PAVO-831486 format. One record per residue (C-alpha): x, y, z; residue in one letter. Coordinates in steps of 0.1 Angstrom, whole numbers, plus 5000, padded with zeros to 4 digits. Layout:
% PAVO-831486
XYZA/...
***
This chain:
% PAVO-831486
196989172938M/193489332929T/195289652921A/197789492897H/195089282881A/192889582874R/195589782859V/196489492836L/192789452827Y/192689832818A/195589782794W/194089482779K/190789682773L/192889942755R/194589692732G/197989712716K/197189922686A/198490272683R/196090542696A/194690632660Q/193590272658Y/191990242693T/188290292694S/186590552718R/184990272737S/188290102743Q/189690432757F/186690482778D/187090142794G/190890192798F/190490522816H/187590402837R/189590102851E/192790302855L/190890572875L/189090292895A/192390122904S/193690412924Q/191790302955D/192989942950D/196590062948I/196390292978E/194690012999R/197489762989A/200190002999L/198590063032T/198089693039L/201689593026H/203889893027P/207089693019D/205489522988D/206689692956P/203889542935T/201389822941P/204090072930L/204689882898V/200889902891A/200990262898E/203690312871I/201590152846W/198490332859R/200290672857A/201590602822L/198090522810G/196690852825L/199691072815G/200491132852S/203991182867P/205590872882H/209290912881S/209490922921D/208390552922M/211790432909H/213490502942A/210690362962Q/210590032943I/214389992943T/214390042980A/211889762985R/213089522959A/216089612937P/215589302915H/211789322910H/211189172875L/207889362868D/209589692878A/212389622854R/209889552826H/208089872834A/211290072833W/212489932800F/209089962784E/208590312797N/211790522800P/209690802817R/209190552846A/212690622860G/216190532851P/216690162850C/220490212851T/220390242889T/218589912895V/220989662911A/222189412884P/220589062885V/223088802894A/223388532867V/224288172878G/227988092877S/
***
């Protein structure tokens, strides 16, 4: 939970504006929190290896740092093919992995 919250906080610090309208202090805080979240994510994965939530946080962290993260798609899908936050990350960030291989969500009959 701490890992995911820290990554969300980093994105909040950055703001929603395009990069050209984002201040240096916003970027500094953004990168500081994303870098600091790595230990939280690793700890969460160690304590709860079947929980996909830390991997979703890692997608957003990697996106913010410009790091590769395409391998996380298969890992998350194996743990929870219908994970809503993972779907959101994939739709928002096509580089996060192909959302077409995520199992479809069943809609009530």
